[in-house]
N, C-alpha and C positions, 0 to 999 in steps of 0.2 A: 504495499499500500504507500504510496505517493505518501511523504507530510507536508504537511498545511502549506512548508514556502511554496513552493512546487506549488502544488496545487496553483493559489495565488497565484505566481510566475507563467503558472501556463496559460492561466485564464488572463491575463494582462496582454500576454502575448497573441492571443487571439481577438482580442478584444479591440486590439488597435491594427492589427493587421483585417480585423473587420470594418473601422471607418475609412470613410468616401471611398467603400466601393465599389458607387458606383462614379465615383467620378474621374477613379482606377482608372475605372473598365474604360469612360467613356475617351480621357485622358488613351486608352493604350488603342483602343479602333478605330479613335483620329486626329493619332497623330498628337503631340503636342509640341508643332513649331511657332513659335514665338506672335503674336498681331501685326507690329511694330517691323519695319525692314532694319533689317544685320545688313548690309551693307552699304552705307549712306552715300559713298566715295564713286559709286559706277555714274 
């Protein structure tokens, strides 16, 4: 049986991974290119 500390760590890890899931999925599908132009000297 895992210790209470490990349970907490695991639960915290899962919660952190679940946070912003929709945003992460959207960025993965659409890409994360910034809206502003990168090369201004062209």
